[in-house]
N, C-alpha and C positions, 0 to 999 in steps of 0.2 A: 670682844676678845675671841669669842667662839667663831665669829665670821672670819676673822683674820686667820685663825688656825685652819679653817676649812680651805681658805684660799691658798695657804701655804702648802697644805697637803695636796691640793689639786695641781699646783705648780710642780710639786716634787715628782709627780708621775709623768711629766713631760720630758721629752728628750732635749738635750742641750740645743739652744738656738743656733749655735755654730754648726752643729751636725745637721740640723734641719736645712739650714741654708746651703750647706755643701751637697746634701742629697738632691735638693731641688736644682742646683746648678748642674750636677752630672746627669740629671734626668732630661734636661732641656734638649740637648742634641739627640738623645734617644727618641724623645717624642717627635722631634723634627723628622727623624728618619722614618718613624712609624707613619706619620701623616703623609710624607712624600711617597710612601709605598701603599697608601690606601688602607692602612691598618688602623681601625677605629678603637676608641677607648673600650667599648664592651668586649671586643675580641681580646685586647691586651689584658684587660682586668681578669678575664677567664684564665688566661695563661698564668697571670700573677698569682691568682688564688691557688692554682695547682702547685706552683713553685713554693709558696708559703707552707703548704702542707708537707711537701716533699722535704724541705729543709728542716722544718720542725721535727719531722719524724726521724730523719737521719742524723741530725747534728745536735739535737737538744733532748735526747732521751736521758732519763735518770739512770744512774749506775745500778746495774743488776735489777732493773725494773722494766717490764715491757712498756713501750709507748702506747698510750690509749687515746681514743678519740676525744675524750674529755680533756685530757691534758693538751692535746694539739689545739682544741677549741680555746682553751685558756691562753695558750701562747700566741695564737694567731688572730683570735677574734672571729674566726670563720665558723659558721654554724655547724653543729655536730653532724647533721644529715649530710652536708656537703663534704665534711671531713671524711666520713665513712665511705661516701661514694668515690671521692678522689683517691683514697688509700687503696681502693681495689682496682683502679685504672692503671694500665701499664705505663711506666715512665718512658718518655721518648728516648730512643737509643742515641747517645751522643758519641758513638764510635767514629773514628776518623774515616771518612769515605775512602774507598780503595784507591781511587785515582789520585787523591791528595796525599795519601800515605806513600804511594809509590813515587810520586813526583817529589815529595819532600826529601825522601831518602836519596833519590838520584841527584838532586841539587846538592845535598849535603856531601855526597861522595865526590862529585865533580868539583866542588869548591873547597874540599877539606882533605883529600887524599893526595899524597905527594906525586903519585904517578899522573895525576891530572892537573898539576900545577907547574908553572914556569919558575924560573929562578927567583922572581920577585913575589911568588906566592899567589899569582893570579891564575884563574882557570884557563887552561889552554883550549884552543879550537880543536875539535875532534873530527877526523874524517868519518864519513858514514860507516865505512867498513875498512878493515885493515888486517892483513895477515900478521903483521908485526906491529907491536906497540899498541897503545890504547886507541879505541874507536868508540863511536856512539853506540854501535851494536853491542860491543863488549860491555860497555857501561850498563846498559839496560839489562844484559844477561846476568850481571852480578847481583841484581836485585830480584829479577823475575825472568826465568828462562821460558816461561809459557806465554809471554806476551811479545808480539812483534815490535821491534824498535821503530818501524815505520809508523805504527799507530801512535806511539808516544811522541814521535817527532811531529807528526801532523797536528796533534793536540797542543803541543808546546809552541808551535808556530802560530797557532790561532790565539793562544793566550799571551804571546809576546815574551815567553820565557827564553826562547832562543831565536837566532836568525842564521841564515845560510849565506856564505859569501860566494863570490864568482867561481871559486875553486871547489865548491861543494863541501866546504868545511862547516861544521856546526859550531856556533859560538854561543856560549851561555851569557845572556845579558846581565849586566851588573845589578839590575833591579829584580833579578829572578826570585829573590826572597818573597816578593809580592807580585803575583800575576797581574798583568795589565787588564785582562778581560776575564769573563766567566763568573757569573753571580754565585755559583756553587762554591768555587774556590775562595772568592772574596768574602762571602758570607761566613764560611767556615773560619777563616782566620780572624775576621771581625769578632766573632763570638769567643774564639779560643784565646786570642791575645788580650781582649778587654776583660774577659773573665779573670785571667791571671793577674793583670795589672790591678784591677779592683780588689782581688783577693789579697794581694800583697799590701795594698794601701789600707784595706780594712784591718788586716792583721796588725799593722803598725799602729792602729788606733787602740789596740787592746793593751793589756798590762804585761804582755809577754816581754821579757828582757831581750830576746832575740828578735831583731828587726830585719826586714827584707830591704834590699837596695831599692829605693824609689825616690829619685831625685829629678830635678829639672832646672833649666836656666830660663829666667823670665825677664824681659825688658819690654817697655811699652811706649817708648818715645823714639821710634826709628823711622827712617825714610824707606821708600820702596826699594831704592838701590841698596840700602843696607840690608833689608830683608833678603833680597836676592843673593847678596854675598854670603850672608849667614846660612841661607838655605843650602847653597852649594857646599859650604864648609861642613854643615851637618851631614850631608849625604856622603861626603868624602870620609870623614872621621867615623861616621856611623857604620858604613860598610866595612871599614877596616876592623872595627870592633866586632861586628857580626862574624866576619870571616875568620878572625883569630879565635873567637870562642867556638865557632862551629868546628874548626879543625881540631882543637883540643878536645871538645866534647865527643866528636866522632872517634878519636883515638882511644879515649877513656871508655866509651861504650863497647868498643871492640875488646878492650882489655877485660871489662867487667862482664862480658856476655855469659860466662859460665859461673859467675858468682851467685851464691844463694840469696844474697841481700840486694841484688841488682833490681830493685823495685821502685826506685825513686825517679822522678822526672824534674827537669828544669825548663824554664822559659825565660829568655833574656831578650828584651825588645828595646827599640829606639823609636821615638816619634819626633816629628817637627810640625808645628802648626803656626799659622799667622793669620791675623785678621785686623781690620780697622777697629779701634776702640769704640767707634760709633755704630758698628754693625756686629752681627754675630750673636747668636743666642747665648753663647757662653759668657757674655759680659753683662747680661741682664741681672 
C-alpha cells in the first residue's frame, strides 16, 4: 500500500503527458535549426539556463516579496551559485534593430495610408522623386529626415522588398512583410513572431477566461497539385487580411499617439506549411 502511494505521489509531480508530447514536438524544428547553424547542445543549454532564471525572476515573484536566489533555485532547479551569477549578468537587449524598425514603419505606411494606395487598396508604384504627389523620397522623409532615401532603396533592393521598373518607379513587392534576404531581418522576425505565437498558445492553456485568437486549418491527404492550389489561395487571402489589419492599426495608432494609455501592442500573423507525412521532424 505504501509503495503504491509513493508511486502515485511521484506521478503527481509529473507534467501531463500531452503537454510533454507537445513540447517535444515544438522543440524538434528548433533543434533542427540549431544543428543546421552549428549551435550545439552545451551552447543552447547555457542560454536556456539564463532564460529560466530571467523568467522565474520576472514572472514568478511572490506578491510584495522580493525574489530570492533560493526561490529561483526552487522554481528552476538551477544551483543557487549559478542563479546568483546569472542574476547579476546583463540581459540581452531585445530592442528592435533600427533598420528593421525603420523598414517596418515605411512598409506599414506604404501599404496602409490612402495617399499611397490605389482605388483597390493596393500600394501604388512611387517615383524616386516628385515635386507633386507622393514619392519614395517623401515616404522616407515622413519617417526619418536624417537618412537618405537612396540608402534605404539600395538595402530594400538587396532584400527583395522593392523592385524598380523601366520607368524608374519603385514598386513594393507583395511579399514585403517578410524580406527575402538578410539574416538579421529574418532572424528578428523569426524570434518576434514565434515568441508571440507561442505566448498566445501558452496563454490559451491557462485557466484564463479570455483566450487569444490561435486557429489553423489542417488536412493530411492532399496531392501536390492540391497543395499548390491551397498555397496560392493562402497567400492571396493572407495578404488581404494582413493589409486590411495593417491599414486599420496604422490609423488607430495615429489616433492614439497622444493618449496616455497607448502602451499596448498587437501582433497578427499568418503561416502556411506543408510536408509529406513520411518526412519532416514535425511528424515524429
